[in-house]
C-alpha positions in Angstrom: -29.8 79.1 -40.4 -29.6 82.1 -38.1 -26.0 81.6 -37.3 -24.9 82.1 -40.9 -24.6 85.6 -42.5 -27.4 86.4 -45.0 -27.6 88.2 -48.3 -30.6 90.4 -49.0 -31.8 90.8 -52.6 -33.4 94.2 -52.9 -33.6 96.6 -55.8 -34.1 99.3 -53.2 -31.1 98.4 -51.0 -33.2 97.1 -48.1 -31.7 95.0 -45.4 -35.1 94.1 -43.9 -38.0 92.4 -45.6 -40.7 89.7 -45.3 -38.3 87.1 -44.1 -37.3 89.3 -41.2 -40.9 90.1 -40.4 -41.7 86.4 -40.2 -38.7 85.7 -38.0 -39.5 88.7 -35.8 -42.9 87.1 -35.0 -41.0 84.2 -33.6 -38.7 86.5 -31.6 -35.7 85.7 -33.9 -33.6 87.7 -36.3 -31.1 87.0 -39.0 -27.8 88.8 -39.7 -28.0 90.4 -43.1 -24.5 91.6 -44.0 -24.9 92.4 -47.7 -27.6 93.6 -50.1 -27.5 93.0 -53.8 -29.9 94.3 -56.5 -30.9 91.0 -58.2 -31.1 87.2 -57.8 -28.1 86.6 -60.1 -25.9 88.7 -57.9 -27.2 87.0 -54.8 -26.4 83.6 -56.2 -22.9 84.7 -57.3 -22.1 86.1 -53.9 -23.4 83.0 -52.1 -21.3 80.8 -54.4 -18.1 82.7 -53.3 -18.9 82.7 -49.6 -20.5 80.8 -46.8 -23.5 83.1 -46.8 -27.2 82.4 -47.5 -28.9 84.2 -50.4 -32.7 84.1 -50.5 -33.8 83.6 -54.1 -36.7 81.8 -55.8 -36.0 78.2 -56.5 -36.5 78.6 -60.3 -33.4 80.9 -60.3 -31.1 78.3 -58.6 -30.8 76.2 -61.7 -28.0 78.6 -62.8 -26.1 78.0 -59.5 -23.0 75.8 -59.2 -23.7 72.1 -58.4 -22.1 72.4 -55.0 -24.6 75.1 -53.9 -27.1 73.7 -51.4 -30.8 74.8 -51.7 -33.5 74.5 -49.1 -37.0 75.9 -48.3 -37.3 78.9 -46.0 -37.9 77.9 -42.4 -40.6 80.5 -42.1 -43.7 81.3 -44.1 -43.7 84.6 -46.1 -46.6 86.3 -47.8 -47.1 85.6 -51.5 -46.0 88.3 -53.9 -48.6 90.5 -55.5 -48.1 91.1 -59.2 -49.9 94.1 -60.6 -50.2 95.8 -63.9 -51.2 99.4 -64.5 -51.9 101.5 -67.5 -52.9 105.1 -68.4 -56.7 105.5 -68.8 -56.1 106.6 -72.5 -55.2 102.9 -73.2 -58.4 101.5 -71.6 -60.2 101.1 -74.9 -57.1 100.4 -77.1 -57.6 96.8 -78.5 -53.9 96.1 -78.9 -53.1 97.3 -75.3 -56.1 95.2 -74.0 -54.8 92.2 -75.8 -51.3 92.7 -74.2 -52.9 93.0 -70.7 -54.9 89.8 -71.3 -51.8 88.0 -72.4 -49.9 89.1 -69.3 -52.7 88.1 -67.0 -53.0 84.7 -68.7 -49.3 84.0 -68.4 -49.3 84.9 -64.7 -52.2 82.6 -64.1 -50.5 79.8 -65.8 -47.3 80.3 -63.7 -49.4 80.3 -60.5 -51.3 77.2 -61.5 -48.0 75.4 -62.4 -46.5 76.4 -59.1 -49.4 75.2 -57.1 -49.4 71.7 -58.6 
């Protein structure tokens, strides 16, 4: 795992992230040689190379059949999903309904993932 070049997926162009923090706690590090802005680009680059791209499993369905997937060898923190709105929308019924819908969908995804 550590002997193979890695692709970082980061909208902000970061080479270092939670995987690197987890590896660092073990006194290890990976060799990130490319950064791409989204999961699709990470998969496409991995398909054309011998590199490892870290993408959520649900995104690997679009990968070629000869692409190998595996769980991370380190634990990383769960992602926090937040929604924010301007105070003027606090009492807006339509906006409140949209917020509730977003929260309910996120809860369903989390529950389905934890099964």
